[in-house]
C-alpha positions as CSV (number, residue, x, y, z in Angstrom):
1,M,25.0,8.4,-135.8
2,S,26.1,7.6,-132.3
3,Y,28.2,10.0,-130.1
4,A,31.1,7.6,-130.2
5,A,31.1,7.6,-134.0
6,Y,30.9,11.3,-134.1
7,A,33.7,11.7,-131.6
8,S,36.0,9.3,-133.6
9,V,35.4,11.3,-136.8
10,Q,36.0,14.6,-134.9
11,N,39.2,13.3,-133.4
12,A,40.4,11.9,-136.7
13,S,40.2,15.4,-138.3
14,E,42.0,17.1,-135.4
15,T,45.7,17.9,-135.5
16,P,47.9,17.2,-132.5
17,R,47.9,21.0,-131.9
18,D,44.1,21.0,-132.0
19,L,44.0,18.2,-129.4
20,E,46.5,20.1,-127.2
21,I,44.4,23.3,-127.4
22,R,41.2,21.4,-126.6
23,A,42.8,19.6,-123.6
24,I,44.3,22.7,-122.1
25,S,41.1,24.6,-122.6
26,H,39.1,21.9,-120.9
27,I,41.5,21.8,-117.9
28,T,41.7,25.6,-117.7
29,H,37.9,25.8,-117.6
30,Q,37.9,23.2,-114.7
31,L,40.5,25.3,-112.8
32,V,38.4,28.5,-113.3
33,E,35.3,26.7,-111.8
34,A,37.4,25.1,-109.0
35,N,38.8,28.5,-108.0
36,K,35.3,29.8,-107.2
37,P,34.6,30.0,-103.4
38,E,31.5,27.8,-103.8
39,A,33.4,25.1,-105.7
40,E,33.0,21.6,-104.3
41,P,36.2,20.1,-103.0
42,I,35.9,17.1,-105.3
43,N,35.7,19.3,-108.3
44,R,38.8,21.2,-107.1
45,A,40.6,17.9,-106.7
46,R,39.6,16.8,-110.2
47,A,40.7,20.0,-111.8
48,L,44.1,19.9,-110.0
49,N,44.6,16.3,-110.8
50,G,43.7,17.0,-114.4
51,N,46.2,19.8,-114.5
52,L,48.9,17.6,-113.0
53,R,48.2,14.9,-115.7
54,L,48.2,17.5,-118.4
55,W,51.5,19.1,-117.5
56,S,53.1,15.7,-116.9
57,M,52.2,14.7,-120.4
58,L,53.4,18.0,-121.8
59,V,56.7,17.8,-120.0
60,Q,57.2,14.2,-121.2
61,D,56.5,15.2,-124.8
62,L,58.8,18.2,-124.5
63,S,61.6,16.0,-123.1
64,D,61.4,13.6,-126.1
65,P,64.4,14.1,-128.4
66,A,61.9,13.8,-131.3
67,N,60.1,17.0,-130.3
68,A,61.0,19.5,-133.0
69,L,60.7,22.7,-130.8
70,P,64.0,24.6,-130.3
71,D,65.8,23.6,-127.1
72,A,65.4,27.1,-125.6
73,I,61.6,27.0,-126.0
74,K,61.4,23.4,-124.8
75,G,63.4,24.4,-121.7
76,R,61.0,27.3,-120.9
77,Y,57.9,25.1,-121.3
78,I,59.5,22.4,-119.2
79,S,60.2,24.9,-116.4
80,L,56.6,26.1,-116.7
81,G,55.4,22.6,-116.5
82,L,57.4,21.7,-113.5
83,F,56.2,24.9,-111.7
84,A,52.5,24.1,-112.7
85,R,52.9,20.6,-111.4
86,R,54.4,21.8,-108.1
87,V,51.7,24.4,-107.6
88,S,49.0,21.9,-108.5
89,L,50.3,19.4,-105.9
90,N,50.5,22.1,-103.2
91,A,47.0,23.3,-104.0
92,L,45.6,19.8,-103.5
93,T,46.5,20.0,-99.8
94,A,46.0,23.7,-99.2
95,Q,43.1,26.0,-100.0
96,S,45.1,28.3,-102.2
97,D,44.2,30.5,-105.1
98,L,44.5,28.9,-108.5
99,S,45.0,32.1,-110.5
100,A,48.6,31.4,-111.3
101,L,47.7,28.0,-112.8
102,I,44.9,29.5,-114.8
103,R,47.2,32.3,-116.1
104,I,49.9,29.8,-117.2
105,N,47.4,27.7,-119.0
106,T,45.8,30.7,-120.6
107,D,49.1,32.1,-121.8
108,V,50.0,28.7,-123.3
109,L,46.6,28.6,-125.0
110,D,47.2,32.1,-126.4
111,A,50.6,31.1,-127.8
112,L,49.2,27.8,-129.4
113,N,46.3,29.7,-131.0
114,Q,48.6,32.3,-132.4
115,Q,50.9,29.6,-133.9
116,R,47.8,27.9,-135.3
117,Q,46.6,31.1,-136.9
118,A,50.0,31.8,-138.3
119,A,50.2,28.4,-140.0
């Protein structure tokens, strides 16, 4: 079985929540690696661009009227997303610490995993 066939079967069995968790985990790992002093600038840029894309998609999804989350929770996540995007953009031009971004993503991952376990 080819990798593409395996990936399509894996993706078909994943829930949207599983995909969110996998995407956030992947980007967070990239941010952790990019935050190391020995990280290559290109890897830092890729991680930050990935985080920008991730939070842009999440904010867009949260802004959709069809999103079933309560408005108060959506508002908090949208605020986090806007903050994460702003910090990511700033970090692309300044050699700043990425710990805040890593922490935000980790906290969101923890919340998603808790919701998945409760379901």
